[in-house]
C-alpha positions in Angstrom: 25.3 -102.5 50.3 28.9 -101.4 48.5 30.9 -98.6 48.3 31.0 -97.2 44.5 34.4 -96.1 43.0 32.8 -94.9 39.8 29.1 -94.2 38.2 28.7 -95.2 34.9 25.0 -94.0 35.4 24.5 -91.5 37.8 23.2 -92.9 41.1 23.8 -96.5 40.4 27.0 -98.6 41.0 26.7 -99.9 37.3 25.3 -99.8 33.9 21.4 -101.0 34.0 21.0 -104.8 33.1 18.8 -105.3 29.7 15.0 -104.8 30.4 15.7 -102.3 33.4 15.1 -98.6 33.2 15.0 -95.6 35.6 11.3 -94.6 36.8 12.4 -91.6 39.0 15.5 -89.9 40.4 15.7 -87.5 43.1 17.5 -86.4 46.5 16.1 -85.2 49.5 15.3 -81.1 49.7 18.0 -80.0 52.4 15.8 -77.9 54.5 13.3 -80.0 55.1 16.4 -82.7 55.8 17.7 -80.2 58.3 14.2 -80.0 60.2 13.5 -83.5 60.5 16.4 -85.3 60.5 19.4 -83.1 61.7 16.7 -81.3 64.1 17.8 -77.7 63.5 14.8 -76.1 65.0 15.1 -78.1 68.2 18.6 -77.1 68.7 17.8 -73.2 67.8 14.8 -73.2 69.9 17.4 -74.8 72.8 19.8 -72.2 72.7 17.0 -69.3 72.2 15.6 -70.5 75.7 18.7 -70.2 77.2 19.4 -66.3 75.8 15.5 -65.9 76.9 16.3 -67.4 80.6 19.3 -64.9 80.8 16.9 -62.1 79.7 14.2 -62.9 82.0 16.7 -62.8 84.9 17.8 -59.7 84.1 14.0 -58.1 83.5 13.3 -59.5 87.3 16.3 -58.1 88.8 18.1 -61.4 89.5 20.7 -60.2 87.3 22.6 -57.0 85.8 22.6 -56.5 81.9 26.0 -55.8 82.4 27.1 -59.1 83.8 24.4 -61.2 81.9 25.2 -59.6 78.4 28.7 -61.3 77.5 27.1 -65.0 78.7 24.2 -64.0 76.3 25.9 -63.2 73.3 28.3 -66.3 73.8 25.5 -68.5 74.3 23.4 -67.0 71.0 26.6 -67.2 68.9 27.5 -71.0 70.0 23.9 -71.7 68.8 24.2 -70.0 65.8 27.3 -71.8 65.1 25.3 -75.3 65.9 22.7 -74.7 63.6 24.8 -73.4 60.8 27.1 -76.9 61.3 23.8 -78.9 61.4 22.4 -77.2 58.4 25.6 -77.3 56.2 25.7 -81.1 57.3 21.9 -81.7 56.0 22.9 -79.4 52.4 26.3 -82.2 52.0 24.1 -85.2 53.0 21.1 -84.1 50.7 23.7 -83.0 48.0 25.8 -86.2 48.0 22.3 -88.7 47.7 20.4 -89.9 44.9 17.4 -92.1 45.2 16.4 -94.3 42.4 13.5 -96.2 41.3 13.8 -98.4 38.7 11.2 -100.8 37.2 12.8 -103.5 39.4 14.2 -101.9 42.6 15.0 -99.2 44.7 18.6 -97.6 45.1 19.9 -95.2 47.4 23.6 -93.8 46.9 24.1 -92.2 50.0 27.1 -91.1 52.3 29.2 -88.0 52.5 32.6 -89.5 53.5 31.8 -92.8 52.8 29.4 -93.1 49.8 27.6 -96.4 49.1 24.8 -97.8 47.1 22.2 -99.7 48.7 20.1 -102.0 46.1 16.5 -103.0 47.4 14.9 -105.2 44.8 11.1 -105.3 44.7 11.3 -108.8 45.8 12.6 -107.9 49.3 10.3 -105.2 50.0 7.7 -106.3 51.9 5.6 -102.9 52.5 5.6 -99.4 51.7 4.4 -96.1 53.2 3.9 -92.4 52.3 3.8 -89.4 55.1 3.2 -85.7 53.3 4.4 -82.9 55.8 2.9 -79.5 55.9 5.9 -78.0 54.1 5.0 -80.3 50.7 8.1 -82.4 51.3 7.3 -86.4 52.1 9.0 -89.4 53.3 8.6 -92.8 51.6 9.8 -95.6 54.1 10.5 -99.1 53.2 10.0 -102.5 55.1 12.4 -104.9 53.5 11.9 -108.9 54.5 15.6 -109.7 55.2 18.4 -107.2 55.5 21.5 -106.7 57.1 21.3 -103.0 57.1 22.2 -100.9 60.3 20.4 -98.2 61.2 23.7 -96.1 61.6 24.5 -97.0 58.4 21.3 -95.6 56.9 21.1 -92.5 58.6 19.3 -90.4 58.0 17.6 -92.2 55.4 16.0 -94.4 57.5 12.8 -94.1 59.4 13.0 -92.6 63.2 12.9 -95.0 66.0 13.0 -98.3 63.9 16.5 -99.1 65.6 16.1 -102.9 65.9 14.4 -103.5 62.6 15.8 -100.3 60.3 13.5 -99.5 57.2 15.0 -97.8 54.4 13.5 -94.5 53.5 13.7 -91.7 50.6 13.6 -88.7 53.0 12.3 -85.2 52.3 11.7 -85.6 48.7 10.0 -83.1 46.7 6.2 -83.8 45.3 6.1 -87.1 47.3 2.6 -88.4 46.5 3.9 -88.5 42.6 6.7 -90.3 43.4 4.7 -92.9 45.8 2.4 -93.2 42.7 5.4 -93.9 40.1 6.6 -96.6 42.9 2.9 -97.9 43.7 3.1 -98.6 39.8 6.4 -100.3 39.7 5.9 -102.6 42.6 2.4 -103.3 41.2 3.8 -104.5 38.0 5.9 -107.1 39.7 3.1 -108.2 42.4 0.0 -108.3 39.9 -3.4 -108.1 41.5 -2.3 -106.5 44.9 -1.9 -102.9 44.3 -4.2 -100.3 46.2 -4.5 -97.1 45.2 -2.4 -94.2 47.2 -4.3 -91.2 48.3 -2.9 -88.0 46.9 -3.9 -85.9 50.2 -1.6 -86.0 52.7 -1.4 -88.4 55.4 -0.1 -87.7 58.9 2.3 -90.4 59.1 3.0 -93.3 57.4 0.7 -96.1 56.6 1.7 -99.8 55.6 0.3 -102.6 53.6 2.0 -106.0 53.0 3.1 -107.2 49.3 4.8 -104.2 48.2 1.5 -102.5 47.8 1.2 -98.6 49.4 -1.5 -97.9 51.8 -4.4 -96.0 50.6 
């Protein structure tokens, strides 16, 4: 993991070595990233519940509309501001992120204030998974054999709740089944005979198999 000063090739810290080529490049979709990583919908629901509680007090006669209206307006304004801020952070995160799959490695160029490139050679990828969500976007978490990557350094490009052993993740990508197929093909070329086909249909949660294959 290293900070980059320039990009001879978009999303990569340097020129590709001889024999290496880019298979796919992409970035998170900021809307799904905002919902699943920054939890904008939960924050919006929280503040909406506060406003609804005040409205219920008015409806049941426990408070007057004149007394409750300023507090309700302030709560709504704070909630809207919080959601807007989180959405903006998600937009910046998506805009500054580039996921790259080559025929030899996966590279994550991430970070808004402190951008860095994270190189994951195929030899270090023990397993990979796919989760397709209802909005059509998907996540591809990667289990690495040995890593010093920290959960905080990777977030939000990391599988949730894997704090002790972080799993880097290509998050909120469009056409996730297609990307997973490309990754499976690239991994299969480095681990002959150990590839399993990946299902085209969405799955509810990431599933894993070892030795660099993607779960069917």
